C-alpha positions as CSV (number, residue, x, y, z in Angstrom):
1,M,-71.3,52.8,37.1
2,V,-67.9,54.4,37.1
3,Q,-65.8,53.7,34.0
4,H,-62.1,52.9,34.8
5,L,-60.8,51.8,31.4
6,S,-60.7,53.9,28.3
7,P,-63.1,52.7,25.5
8,P,-60.3,51.2,23.3
9,L,-59.1,49.1,26.3
10,D,-62.7,48.1,27.1
11,L,-63.1,46.9,23.5
12,S,-59.8,45.0,23.6
13,F,-60.3,43.3,26.9
14,A,-63.9,42.4,26.0
15,A,-62.7,40.9,22.8
16,L,-60.0,38.9,24.5
17,S,-62.4,37.6,27.2
18,D,-63.6,34.9,24.7
19,A,-61.5,31.8,24.3
20,T,-62.3,31.5,20.6
21,R,-61.2,35.0,19.9
22,R,-58.0,34.5,21.8
23,G,-57.5,31.4,19.7
24,V,-58.1,33.4,16.5
25,I,-55.4,35.8,17.7
26,D,-53.0,32.9,18.3
27,Q,-53.8,31.4,14.9
28,L,-53.2,34.8,13.1
29,G,-50.0,35.1,14.9
30,R,-48.8,32.2,12.9
31,A,-50.2,33.2,9.6
32,D,-52.9,35.3,7.9
33,A,-56.1,33.3,7.3
34,S,-59.4,33.5,5.6
35,I,-62.6,33.6,7.7
36,T,-63.6,30.3,6.1
37,S,-60.4,28.6,7.2
38,L,-60.7,30.0,10.7
39,A,-64.3,28.7,10.9
40,D,-63.1,25.3,9.8
41,K,-60.2,25.3,12.3
42,F,-62.5,26.2,15.2
43,Q,-65.3,24.0,14.0
44,M,-67.9,26.7,13.8
45,T,-70.3,28.2,11.3
46,L,-69.1,30.9,8.9
47,T,-71.6,33.3,10.5
48,G,-70.3,32.6,14.0
49,M,-66.7,33.2,13.0
50,K,-67.6,36.4,11.1
51,K,-69.1,37.7,14.4
52,H,-66.0,36.8,16.3
53,V,-63.8,38.5,13.7
54,Q,-66.0,41.6,13.8
55,V,-65.5,42.0,17.6
56,L,-61.7,41.6,17.0
57,E,-61.9,44.2,14.2
58,R,-63.8,46.7,16.3
59,A,-61.1,46.4,19.0
60,G,-58.4,46.9,16.4
61,L,-56.8,43.5,17.1
62,V,-57.6,42.2,13.6
63,V,-57.8,43.7,10.1
64,T,-59.6,42.1,7.2
65,Q,-59.3,42.6,3.5
66,K,-61.6,41.3,0.9
67,V,-60.2,40.1,-2.3
68,G,-62.9,38.7,-4.6
69,R,-65.0,36.4,-2.5
70,V,-62.3,35.7,0.1
71,R,-62.0,37.9,3.3
72,T,-58.5,37.5,4.7
73,C,-57.7,38.3,8.4
74,R,-54.4,39.4,9.8
75,L,-53.3,40.9,13.1
76,G,-53.9,44.6,13.7
77,R,-50.9,46.9,13.9
78,S,-51.5,47.9,17.6
79,G,-49.9,44.7,18.8
80,L,-51.7,44.9,22.1
81,R,-49.2,47.7,23.1
82,A,-51.7,49.8,25.1
83,E,-53.1,46.7,26.8
84,A,-49.6,45.4,27.7
85,E,-48.8,48.8,29.2
86,W,-51.9,48.9,31.3
87,I,-51.3,45.4,32.5
88,E,-47.6,46.1,33.3
89,A,-48.5,49.2,35.3
90,H,-51.0,47.3,37.4
91,R,-48.7,44.3,37.7
92,K,-46.1,46.7,39.3
93,L,-48.8,48.0,41.7
94,F,-49.7,44.5,42.8
95,E,-46.0,43.6,43.3
96,A,-45.4,46.7,45.4
97,R,-48.4,45.9,47.6
98,F,-47.5,42.3,48.0
99,D,-43.9,43.3,48.8
100,A,-45.2,45.6,51.5
101,L,-47.5,42.8,52.8
102,D,-44.5,40.4,52.9
103,E,-42.5,43.0,55.0
104,I,-45.4,43.4,57.5
105,I,-45.7,39.6,57.8
106,S,-41.9,39.4,58.4
107,E,-42.1,42.1,61.0
108,M,-45.0,40.3,62.7
109,K,-43.1,37.0,62.8
110,L,-40.0,38.7,64.2
111,E,-42.2,40.3,67.0
112,E,-43.7,36.9,67.7
113,S,-40.3,35.2,68.0
114,D,-39.1,38.1,70.2
115,E,-42.1,37.7,72.5
116,S,-41.8,33.9,72.7
117,A,-38.1,34.2,73.6
118,S,-38.9,36.5,76.5
């Protein structure tokens, strides 16, 4: 299988493919939180939330710090910069292709109207 994304992007997009992990990112955008409070908020086991946080950590989207018995999570420093740049580049590509398609359709409609007028 051909790999099109770089490994860091693979990790980020895989991490963001899960609704719970996207919810964790949203929550941490409001305030840092312990894994326990995240587990409570998302009504899941502590073990389940730890696994979600580990996936986000591997992708660099979340950073954790353990103080005593509490592991606190906060957003990573990358801020989805590389992911946003990749998406923006591809959004521009899609827009250019759709603009070209719109132009072709307009030309076809113009030709149709010219033929029906003759």
